[in-house]
Structure formats: C-alpha cells, structure tokens
N, C-alpha and C positions, 0 to 999 in steps of 0.2 A: 035752431039746431045751435048755430053756435053760441048763443045766448045761453042756452042750457046747458051747452060743456062748461061755459066761466061760469056759471053759479053752480055748478058742481065742482068745478077746481078750488071754489072760493070755502064754498060748505067743506069739502077735504081740508083745505088749507086749517082753515078755523078749527075743526074739529084735532089737526094734528098739535098747534099751537095752542087749546085747552090741556092737552096730553100732557106735552110739554111741560107746560107749567104745575099740573098736579104731580106730575114727576119729581120736579121740583122742590114742590111745597112738602112731599113725603121725606125727601131727602135732606130738607134745611130741619124737618119733626126731627129725626134722628138723631140728627149731628147735635140739637139746639135742647133735647130733652135732656142729658144727663147733664147740663151745664144748668139747667132748671132746676134739676132737682137738687145739684150742689149749693145753687143760689138758696132754695126754700128750705134745705139744712143748716142753712148759716144763719135762719132767722126763728128758729125755733130753738126748743131746750132740748137736752140729755137727751130727758125721759122721752119726749116726742118721736128719738131718732130711735133710739133702742127697742120702743114697744112700738112692734109692727101693728097697723098698717101704716107705713111712713107719709108723713102728711106731703099731699100734690102745690098745697097752694102756702104762701109765706104767711110765717108766723109774727107774733109781738115782741119777739127778743132781737132784731135785727139791728138797734142801736149798742143794745147791749153788747152782744157777742162781736159785733165791730170793732167796738170800743174795747172790750179785753185784746184782742188781737192785735190791733196797732199799738199800743201801749202798754202792754202787758204782754202779752205772747205764752208761747208755753216753757221756753228756753231764752228766747230773746223777743224785743218786740218786733213788729211785721216789719215798722217803720225803717228800724235799721238796716234789716235784708232787703228791703224794697230799695233803700239809698245804696247800699254795696252792690247789690244787681246791675241796678242804673246805671250806677258807674263804671262797673266792668261791661257791661252791653255797648254802652257808647263808646267806652276808651275802645275796645276792641273792633266796632265797625269803624271808629273814626282811624283806627290805626290800621287796618286792612286797606282802606281805600284810600287814606295817603301813600302809604309804601307802594300799593300795585301802580296809583297814578305815575308816581315818578320812574320806577322801573319798566314800567310798559311804553313812557314816552321815553327813554334812552334807550330803550332795546327796537326801538322804531324809528327815531330820529337821530338819532348816533351814530355814525359808523365805525366802528373800532375790530379789532381781529376778536372775532368767535363770537359773536354776540347771540349768533344763535344757537352756539354749545350751551354761554350762558341762560337763556330762553329755557332749554328743554331742560336743563339741570333744574330751573325753578319747577317746569311744568310736573317733570319728576316726583315731585315730595309731595306730589297729591297721593301716592302712594306710601307715605309714610304721614298716616294721621298722628294725633298727639297721644292716641291711647299704644301706637308702635312705640315711638321714642320716650315715653313718660318717665321712664327710670331715669335716664341720663340728663333728661330735660330736669326734674325733679332736683339732680344734684347742682345742676349747675345754678338754679335760681336758688336753691339753698345756699350754694358757694357765695353769691353774694349779698346775701342777708335779707331775699326780699320774701320770705317765708312771711304768713301773716302781713299783708301788706297789699296795696291797690296795684301796684310797680309789678309785683310777684303772677295775680291774677290777671293781668293785660298783656304783660310783655310777649309770654312764650306762645300768644295766640295768635297775634296780630299777624304775621307773612301768614300769605294769601294767594298760592298758585292758580286759583281758579279766578277770584278779581284780576291778575294781574294777565292772563289768557285772554279774559273778555277784553278787558280796556285796551290792548294790543289788538285785537282784531278790529274792534272799533276804532283807532287810530289809522289802521289803513287802510279805512274808507273816507278817510278826510284827505281832497283832494292835493295833489304834491304842488300845487299853484297855490295853495295859499302858504306853504312853509316858504317858498321861493319870493311871493310879493313880502310877506313881512323879512326876507333875510336883505330884498335889493333896498325895503325902506330901513334897512341898521338895525331891525328887532333881534335883540341878542336871544338865547334860545329859550332860556326862562320866562323871557317877556313875552316871547311866541306862548309858550306854553300857558302862563296865566291869561294873557288879551285873547287867545283866540281857543286854545284845544280845552283848555278848564269850562271856560260857559257854555261847547259844544257839547261835553258831557256832564251835562247837570242832571239830566233825566237815566243815563247809568247810572251815577253817583248816587241817586236816590231811590232806582230799582236794587241797586248791591246795599244799601244802606239799611233799609227794613228787611232784606234776608237775612244782612250780619248780624243786624240787632238782637233779630229773632234766634241767630247761632248762639251768641253770647249771653241772650237771657236764657237761656236752654241748659248750659253748661253745667255737670253736675261732679265730674270725675273729677277734674282739674284740682276746681274748687274744695271739694272734698279730702283731695290730697294735702296740698299745699298752708290749709286754714285749720290752726288748731282754737284758735283764739273763737268762742261764740259771737263776739262781737263782730270777727268780720265774715262770719256766714253769710251766704246767698238764700233765694228766698226758697230757689230751687230746692238747694240743703235744707232750710227751715222746715217746710212741710215734710220730709222724708223725717227727720228728725223728730214731729212732732207724735209721730205713731209710735204707741209703748210698746216696750220691750217688758215678759213676762207676763203677770197676772194683772198689771196697771190698766186703766179701764181708757181709752183714749176720748179726751175732749172735741167732739166732733164736732160740735157748732163752731167752736173756735179754729179747729182744721179746716172744714168746708172756709169760713172767710177768709183764713189768711190764700185759700186755693182761690177764690173769685178776687181778691184784689191783685193777686200773682199775674191774674190775665189781663189785666187793666191797663199796663204800661203797653205791650204789643199790640193790644187791642187798638189801643191809639195812636199808635208809629203808624200801623198799617192804614186804619182808616184817614188821618190827617197826608198822608203821604200817596194813596191811591190811586189818584192820575197819575202825579209824577211813575210811581210802581210802573204801572199798566204803559206806560208810555216808554219807560227805561228798556221795557222787556221786548215791545215792539221794534224799537229803533234795534235792538242787541239782534232781532230775526233778521233783518235788513242784509 
C-alpha cells in the first residue's frame, strides 16, 4: 500500500514537472517570437517585408543588410551609435557604483554629526528623477559647455540613491569585529575599504553593474535633449530617428538589423555576468 502511494506521488510530481516545463516553453516562445521576426526581417529585402505574408524564415540578404546598417545606416552608421551607447552605459554604471560605494562607506563607518540626515537626503532624491529636474539639469550642463559630449551624457546621471541604499544595507551586515581588527592592525580607513570591504562587495557590484548598464543603455530622453550633433546619437535615439516622417518609406531591413544589433551588448553583459548577478541578488536579500 505504501509502495502504491509513493508511486502515485512520483507520478503526480512528474506530471507537475512536465506541466511546468510546458508552460515555460510556451512563455519563452511568446517572448522570443517577436525577436525572431525582427531577425528574419533583417535578413530579407524590403519587398519581402511590405508584401504580405511576411516570411518567417531568414532570407539571403543578411550580410548585405547588416553591412548597410553598420557602416552606412540611415543618418549615422550604427557602429558610431553603438560606441556612443557603450561609453554612456559603462560610464553611468561605473560612476554610480563608485559614488555609491564611497558614500555608503562614509555613512556607515565614519561618525560625524548628521550622517543619518545626509543619508535620508540622498534617499529622498529617489523622488526627483531626471525627468523632473531635467530643465535645471540642462541649464547646468549647458553652462559648463558639456552639450554634445560624453561628459554631458554621463555626469548628470551618475548619482544613485538606490545603489547607495543597497551598499549601506550590505555594509551594515559586515561584522564590527573586522573594522576593529583592521584598526588594531593600524589600517587606515581607505585601506580597510580597499582590502576588506571592496572585495566583499564584489557580487553586489556585479549585480548592480548589470542593472545600471541596462539603465544607461536604454536612456532616450536625456541624450535626445543634450545632443544635436548626429555623431553623438545613441543607438536608442538612432532607431527612433530611422522611422521616416511624412510619406517617406522606412528602410525596414536596416531598421530591424539595427534593432538586433542594439540588443547584443546588453545580452552579452547579462549572460557573461549571470552567475555573479544571481549571487549578488541573493546576498542582498540576506
């Protein structure tokens, strides 16, 4: 009787497992299918796209379409826009992490009057995203002559209250005995930071880097506002500007090829840092 009960439990568990996998496969199909159609559209001719039904298998124009996108584009070559987006995304992610590491370290390990007040002042800035303060921020950037520059794209976006909060919460979990031992050994504060705190923050830094890189990569409003030189266009701006106005015809193969190319760097970052990203999120929850 017990054997029958166990076999029934195994059979029930097996059915649930297959049902779970089936639902996951269906979900992946719905997510991946639009990307597949975009890839197919980047490998066929304009006539194949505008003449229904649209093909669902790749065509023979892939190399030609991607070559046109990378080196000719519509307004600016995609290589230039990808480089601009890459510099902006890395600069924003690195800047946010460096400032947040140092500010959280100062708030947790330095005793100074009003340190909690300063922390909550930083935290309150979450209610003031760049879209709310975009006009005064633009005036400051223009006053410093940083329009149409990488510094103008990066510096106004590198402050991060969220990253500061996360690093502060992580630092609070580090035993006080480590700081005391470092102080007894004669370690200076920054030596303690670089030798002990920073290595322990490695997984948290990786997790935040992935999130902040994608945040910087997807920026649209701020680059659109401060760049007038087409050579400073980011890839997100470029895709939007490829769509024609009026009665002009869109070059759909080049637009779709550009869209596929725009997805490659974030995917590489996520896949290459997947293990550290997951570990960083799990460590943050402890």
